[in-house]
C-alpha positions in Angstrom: 35.7 -31.6 -32.0 33.1 -31.1 -29.7 30.4 -28.5 -30.0 29.1 -26.4 -27.6 25.3 -27.4 -27.5 24.8 -25.9 -23.8 23.7 -22.4 -24.8 21.2 -23.4 -28.0 19.8 -26.4 -25.6 19.1 -23.4 -22.8 17.2 -21.4 -25.8 15.2 -24.7 -26.7 14.1 -25.0 -22.9 13.1 -21.5 -22.8 10.6 -21.7 -26.1 8.0 -23.3 -24.4 8.3 -21.0 -21.3 8.1 -18.2 -23.7 5.1 -19.8 -25.3 3.1 -20.2 -22.0 4.2 -16.2 -21.0 2.9 -15.0 -24.0 -0.5 -16.9 -23.8 -1.3 -16.0 -20.3 -0.6 -12.6 -21.7 -2.9 -12.9 -24.5 -6.0 -14.2 -22.4 -5.3 -12.2 -18.8 -3.4 -9.0 -19.7 -5.2 -8.1 -23.2 -8.6 -8.5 -22.4 -8.1 -6.4 -19.0 -6.8 -3.5 -21.6 -9.6 -4.0 -24.0 -12.0 -3.4 -20.8 -10.4 -0.3 -20.0 -10.5 1.0 -23.6 -13.8 0.1 -24.4 -15.5 1.2 -20.7 -14.5 5.2 -22.1 -15.9 4.8 -25.4 -19.9 4.4 -26.3 -21.3 3.1 -29.5 -18.3 4.3 -31.3 -17.8 7.9 -29.6 -15.4 8.8 -26.5 -17.3 9.7 -23.5 -14.4 9.6 -21.0 -16.8 9.2 -17.4 -19.8 8.5 -19.2 -20.7 4.9 -18.8 -19.6 5.2 -15.0 -22.0 8.1 -14.3 -24.8 6.1 -16.8 -24.2 3.1 -14.7 -24.0 4.6 -11.2 -26.9 5.9 -12.0 -29.3 3.0 -12.7 -31.1 1.6 -9.7 -30.5 -2.4 -11.8 -26.9 -1.5 -10.3 -27.5 -0.8 -6.5 -30.1 -3.3 -6.3 -27.3 -5.8 -7.6 -24.8 -4.6 -5.2 -27.1 -4.7 -2.2 -28.0 -8.1 -3.4 -24.5 -9.3 -3.7 -23.3 -8.0 -0.3 -26.5 -9.8 1.3 -25.7 -13.4 -0.8 -22.1 -13.0 0.1 -22.5 -12.2 3.5 -24.8 -15.5 4.0 -22.1 -17.5 1.7 -18.9 -16.3 3.6 -20.3 -16.5 7.0 -22.2 -19.7 7.0 -19.4 -21.5 4.8 -16.7 -20.8 6.8 -18.4 -21.4 10.1 -19.7 -24.9 8.7 -16.4 -25.9 7.2 -14.5 -25.0 10.7 -16.8 -27.2 12.5 -16.8 -30.1 9.9 -12.4 -29.1 9.8 -12.6 -29.9 13.6 -14.3 -33.3 13.2 -12.1 -34.5 10.6 -9.2 -33.4 13.0 -10.1 -36.0 15.5 -11.2 -38.5 13.2 -7.7 -39.1 11.2 -8.5 -42.8 10.3 -11.3 -42.2 8.2 -10.8 -38.6 7.2 -10.1 -39.9 3.4 -13.1 -41.3 3.4 -15.5 -38.3 4.4 -13.3 -35.9 2.3 -14.2 -37.9 -0.4 -17.5 -37.6 0.0 -17.4 -33.9 0.7 -15.8 -33.1 -2.5 -18.4 -34.6 -4.3 -20.2 -31.2 -4.8 -16.8 -29.6 -5.7 -15.7 -31.4 -8.7 -19.3 -30.5 -9.9 -19.5 -27.6 -12.1 -22.2 -24.4 -10.9 -24.0 -25.2 -13.7 -24.9 -29.0 -12.5 -25.1 -27.7 -9.3 -28.1 -25.2 -9.7 -29.5 -27.8 -12.1 -29.6 -30.7 -9.0 -31.0 -27.7 -6.5 -33.5 -26.0 -8.8 -35.0 -29.9 -9.5 -35.1 -30.2 -6.1 -37.5 -26.8 -5.5 -39.3 -27.2 -8.7 -43.4 -26.4 -7.9 -44.3 -29.5 -9.8 -42.0 -32.6 -8.6 -39.4 -30.8 -6.2 -38.7 -33.1 -3.5 -37.6 -30.5 -1.1 -40.4 -28.3 -2.5 -43.2 -31.3 -1.2 -41.5 -31.5 2.1 -42.0 -27.5 2.8 -45.3 -27.1 1.4 -47.2 -28.1 3.6 -45.9 -25.5 6.4 -45.0 -22.5 3.6 -47.6 -22.8 1.4 -45.6 -21.5 -1.2 -43.1 -22.4 -4.1 -40.0 -20.9 -2.7 -38.4 -20.5 -6.0 -40.9 -17.8 -6.5 -40.4 -16.0 -3.5 -37.7 -13.5 -2.8 -36.3 -14.4 0.5 -36.8 -18.5 -0.6 -34.9 -18.1 -4.0 -32.2 -16.4 -2.3 -31.9 -18.9 0.6 -31.8 -21.4 -2.0 -29.2 -19.9 -4.1 -27.2 -19.5 -0.9 -27.5 -23.0 0.2 -26.7 -24.5 -3.0 -23.2 -21.7 -2.9 -22.5 -23.3 0.8 -23.0 -26.6 -0.5 -20.6 -26.4 -3.5 -17.8 -24.3 -1.4 -17.9 -26.3 1.5 -15.4 -28.8 0.5 -12.7 -25.9 -0.3 -13.1 -24.2 3.4 -12.9 -27.6 5.0 -10.0 -28.9 3.2 -7.9 -25.4 3.7 -8.9 -25.4 7.2 -8.0 -28.9 7.5 -4.1 -28.7 6.6 -4.1 -25.7 8.6 -5.5 -27.3 11.9 -3.1 -29.9 10.8 0.1 -27.9 11.6 -0.8 -27.1 15.0 1.4 -29.7 17.4 -0.8 -31.9 19.1 1.2 -31.1 22.3 -0.3 -27.9 22.7 -3.9 -29.6 22.9 -2.5 -32.1 25.3 -1.0 -29.4 27.6 -4.1 -27.6 27.9 -6.1 -30.7 28.6 -3.8 -31.4 31.7 -4.1 -27.7 32.7 -8.1 -28.3 33.0 -8.7 -26.3 29.7 -12.2 -27.8 27.7 -13.3 -28.3 24.3 -14.6 -24.6 23.9 -11.5 -23.1 25.8 -9.0 -24.9 23.6 -10.6 -23.7 20.1 -10.7 -20.0 21.6 -7.4 -20.0 23.4 -5.5 -22.1 21.0 -6.8 -23.3 18.0 -8.5 -19.7 16.6 -5.2 -17.6 17.6 -2.7 -20.1 16.0 -5.2 -20.0 12.9 -5.7 -16.5 12.4 -3.4 -16.2 9.1 -5.0 -19.6 7.2 -8.3 -18.0 8.4 -7.9 -14.6 6.2 -6.6 -16.5 3.2 -10.2 -18.8 3.6 -12.3 -15.8 3.5 -10.6 -14.0 1.0 -11.0 -17.1 -1.5 -14.7 -17.2 0.1 -15.4 -13.6 -1.2 -13.8 -13.3 -4.3 -15.1 -16.6 -5.6 -18.7 -15.6 -4.3 -18.3 -12.2 -5.8 -17.3 -13.3 -9.2 -19.4 -16.4 -9.7 -22.8 -15.9 -11.9 -23.4 -19.5 -12.6 -25.4 -20.9 -10.1 -27.8 -17.9 -9.9 -28.1 -18.7 -13.8 -28.9 -22.1 -13.3 -31.4 -21.9 -10.5 -33.2 -18.4 -10.6 -32.1 -16.8 -13.8 -31.3 -13.7 -11.2 -35.5 -13.7 -10.5 -37.9 -13.7 -9.1 -38.2 -9.8 -9.8 -34.4 -9.4 -9.6 -34.0 -10.8 -6.0 -30.8 -12.9 -6.7 -29.3 -10.7 -9.0 -26.1 -10.0 -8.1 -23.4 -8.2 -10.1 -21.2 -10.9 -11.5 -24.7 -11.6 -13.0 -25.9 -8.7 -13.9 -22.6 -8.4 -16.1 -23.5 -11.5 -17.7 -26.9 -10.0 -18.5 -25.5 -6.9 -19.9 -22.6 -8.4 -22.1 -24.5 -11.8 -23.4 -28.4 -10.8 -23.2 -28.5 -7.0 -23.9 -25.0 -7.0 -26.0 -24.0 -3.8 -24.4 -20.3 -4.4 -24.5 -19.5 -1.2 -23.1 -21.4 -0.7 -20.2 -20.5 -4.2 -19.7 -16.8 -3.4 -19.4 -17.1 -0.4 -17.5 -19.1 -2.8 -14.6 -16.8 -5.3 -15.1 -13.8 -2.2 -13.9 -16.3 -1.4 -11.2 -16.3 -5.1 -10.0 -12.5 -5.5 -10.5 -12.4 -2.4 -7.8 -14.3 -3.9 -5.8 -12.1 -7.1 -5.5 -9.1 -4.9 -5.0 -10.6 -3.0 -2.1 -11.8 -6.7 -0.8 -8.3 -7.7 -1.4 -6.5 -4.3 0.5 -9.0 -5.0 3.0 -7.5 -8.2 4.2 -4.3 -7.2 3.9 -4.7 -4.4 6.0 -6.2 -6.7 8.8 -3.2 -8.7 8.4 -0.9 -5.8 8.7 -2.5 -4.8 11.9 -2.5 -8.2 13.1 1.5 -8.2 12.6 
């Protein structure tokens, strides 16, 4: 007599999936619900929207928001532009593409703490290599200068994220049939005309994804700033994500930190909604 073991096997197969589901639920949904709960309480007392009102009245919040917008704009625009140019070059050099991608991915595999430490050492006033190069022209320590510190953090973030933009754009470029380029050249189109009239229009859906990923990653990553400038000098590099780190881990203000986390979540949601709206208008 043969036993029907199909149902127990199906249940046994579903157990790892259920365990994975509940694990993800515990590390994603529960912290979000806890964040919502803490945002409406202050030192054990229910304050409603009091935390939001208190945070929006602080000058540190608006300074961090301004720095986030400046830093994010520099990061996204320059990383996307350089990534697109590098992707165009690699797309035409298919034989050596693998070698250049390996070189390009070296910064990407490093953590933000390691990347930040490298760039900080390059601009240290006493022995920094780049600081010694620029010192005769600038006559000041760049890490101690507000504009210089923001520029260093921006360059480090671009160097770290360039591989992400390049690989995504290169993959998108390789979906374009080569026959389109050949026909355009036969019609007398030049390089810049091909890029503007063929490449970019065909890459529009992919461009939005790359821009969105770069924007979200930049807004929610305080590691580089922590390792390079620690938010200084004079809060010149203090972004919203780093301000959140300060509130929670340095000042121990979990209620206000949860409030700021919800505001950052709202900004992410607005950014995502904006990109989706742009895509709908294109369609």
